[in-house]
C-alpha beads as a LAMMPS data file, in Angstrom:
LAMMPS data file: protein, C-alpha beads

108 atoms
107 bonds

1 atom types
1 bond types

-500.0 500.0 xlo xhi
-500.0 500.0 ylo yhi
-500.0 500.0 zlo zhi

Masses

1 110.0

Atoms # bond

1 1 1 308.868 14.702 306.381
2 1 1 310.507 13.083 309.336
3 1 1 313.784 13.267 311.232
4 1 1 314.855 9.608 311.009
5 1 1 314.358 6.528 308.849
6 1 1 311.519 5.107 310.948
7 1 1 309.563 8.362 310.767
8 1 1 310.185 8.677 307.025
9 1 1 308.828 5.152 306.561
10 1 1 305.781 6.045 308.664
11 1 1 305.305 9.187 306.552
12 1 1 305.524 7.190 303.308
13 1 1 302.954 4.710 304.577
14 1 1 300.600 7.512 305.612
15 1 1 301.023 9.194 302.223
16 1 1 300.090 5.934 300.539
17 1 1 296.959 5.706 302.693
18 1 1 296.052 9.323 301.874
19 1 1 296.556 8.841 298.136
20 1 1 299.211 11.560 298.083
21 1 1 299.799 14.708 300.036
22 1 1 302.013 16.122 302.753
23 1 1 302.779 14.537 306.129
24 1 1 304.989 15.377 309.113
25 1 1 305.898 12.526 311.475
26 1 1 307.875 12.476 314.730
27 1 1 308.307 9.539 317.056
28 1 1 306.130 7.411 314.783
29 1 1 303.203 9.801 315.255
30 1 1 301.659 11.950 312.509
31 1 1 301.966 15.573 313.657
32 1 1 300.181 17.130 310.683
33 1 1 298.933 16.138 307.250
34 1 1 297.175 17.369 304.140
35 1 1 295.692 14.825 301.736
36 1 1 296.067 15.638 298.033
37 1 1 293.693 13.068 296.524
38 1 1 293.371 14.722 293.109
39 1 1 296.282 13.186 291.176
40 1 1 298.409 13.590 294.297
41 1 1 298.649 17.298 293.462
42 1 1 295.464 18.977 294.664
43 1 1 293.087 18.874 297.590
44 1 1 289.319 19.078 297.543
45 1 1 289.220 20.887 300.894
46 1 1 287.981 24.473 301.248
47 1 1 290.677 27.150 301.211
48 1 1 290.483 27.878 304.953
49 1 1 290.980 24.194 305.839
50 1 1 293.816 23.875 303.330
51 1 1 295.566 26.956 304.755
52 1 1 295.169 25.656 308.320
53 1 1 296.611 22.269 307.334
54 1 1 299.583 23.906 305.571
55 1 1 300.225 26.132 308.597
56 1 1 300.167 23.049 310.849
57 1 1 302.563 21.246 308.505
58 1 1 304.981 24.187 308.465
59 1 1 304.855 24.380 312.276
60 1 1 305.526 20.630 312.524
61 1 1 308.480 20.936 310.140
62 1 1 309.910 23.747 312.292
63 1 1 309.445 21.496 315.334
64 1 1 311.571 18.904 313.518
65 1 1 314.336 21.474 312.926
66 1 1 313.515 22.730 309.428
67 1 1 314.414 26.394 308.861
68 1 1 312.817 26.883 305.428
69 1 1 309.895 29.333 305.492
70 1 1 307.559 27.075 303.431
71 1 1 309.146 23.623 303.252
72 1 1 306.143 21.830 301.764
73 1 1 305.821 24.329 298.932
74 1 1 309.525 23.810 298.195
75 1 1 308.963 20.038 298.131
76 1 1 305.954 20.383 295.852
77 1 1 307.991 22.252 293.234
78 1 1 310.768 19.663 293.411
79 1 1 308.369 17.051 292.048
80 1 1 306.766 19.217 289.356
81 1 1 308.371 17.955 286.115
82 1 1 307.151 20.822 283.924
83 1 1 309.602 23.224 285.579
84 1 1 313.099 22.993 283.996
85 1 1 316.205 21.584 285.692
86 1 1 316.251 18.444 287.847
87 1 1 312.959 17.055 289.152
88 1 1 311.940 14.008 291.153
89 1 1 309.106 12.044 289.516
90 1 1 307.524 8.615 289.820
91 1 1 310.044 7.494 287.168
92 1 1 313.061 8.739 289.138
93 1 1 315.308 11.802 288.871
94 1 1 314.689 13.595 285.560
95 1 1 316.860 16.158 283.775
96 1 1 313.940 18.104 282.301
97 1 1 316.061 20.191 279.904
98 1 1 317.787 17.110 278.425
99 1 1 314.631 14.996 278.581
100 1 1 316.334 12.024 280.229
101 1 1 316.450 10.080 283.468
102 1 1 319.501 10.701 285.637
103 1 1 321.150 7.591 287.096
104 1 1 321.186 7.613 290.899
105 1 1 324.189 5.306 291.228
106 1 1 327.658 5.633 289.758
107 1 1 328.159 3.440 286.729
108 1 1 331.222 1.323 286.191

Bonds

1 1 1 2
2 1 2 3
3 1 3 4
4 1 4 5
5 1 5 6
6 1 6 7
7 1 7 8
8 1 8 9
9 1 9 10
10 1 10 11
11 1 11 12
12 1 12 13
13 1 13 14
14 1 14 15
15 1 15 16
16 1 16 17
17 1 17 18
18 1 18 19
19 1 19 20
20 1 20 21
21 1 21 22
22 1 22 23
23 1 23 24
24 1 24 25
25 1 25 26
26 1 26 27
27 1 27 28
28 1 28 29
29 1 29 30
30 1 30 31
31 1 31 32
32 1 32 33
33 1 33 34
34 1 34 35
35 1 35 36
36 1 36 37
37 1 37 38
38 1 38 39
39 1 39 40
40 1 40 41
41 1 41 42
42 1 42 43
43 1 43 44
44 1 44 45
45 1 45 46
46 1 46 47
47 1 47 48
48 1 48 49
49 1 49 50
50 1 50 51
51 1 51 52
52 1 52 53
53 1 53 54
54 1 54 55
55 1 55 56
56 1 56 57
57 1 57 58
58 1 58 59
59 1 59 60
60 1 60 61
61 1 61 62
62 1 62 63
63 1 63 64
64 1 64 65
65 1 65 66
66 1 66 67
67 1 67 68
68 1 68 69
69 1 69 70
70 1 70 71
71 1 71 72
72 1 72 73
73 1 73 74
74 1 74 75
75 1 75 76
76 1 76 77
77 1 77 78
78 1 78 79
79 1 79 80
80 1 80 81
81 1 81 82
82 1 82 83
83 1 83 84
84 1 84 85
85 1 85 86
86 1 86 87
87 1 87 88
88 1 88 89
89 1 89 90
90 1 90 91
91 1 91 92
92 1 92 93
93 1 93 94
94 1 94 95
95 1 95 96
96 1 96 97
97 1 97 98
98 1 98 99
99 1 99 100
100 1 100 101
101 1 101 102
102 1 102 103
103 1 103 104
104 1 104 105
105 1 105 106
106 1 106 107
107 1 107 108
């Protein structure tokens, strides 16, 4: 996450370097991160380190103005295509119930 386009770009670049995960960026600087190298979904870190990283990420998100209690968990479910409704995947926005991609631009 980030609060402006430059920070979002920095976050995307850091995620690419990590091979997936969660990142919080402010002022071009990574505030917190958790690499998820196993299919971009799981970490190989011990539980205590994972919990500490998630706590740091949540604190960084609050510092950026986020009011959700667990913003990274909310984001992780948004991209999980096995849960019905709309999901964001590597293919784009998917209507899971209809089994189709949803166009992101108005047609016509």
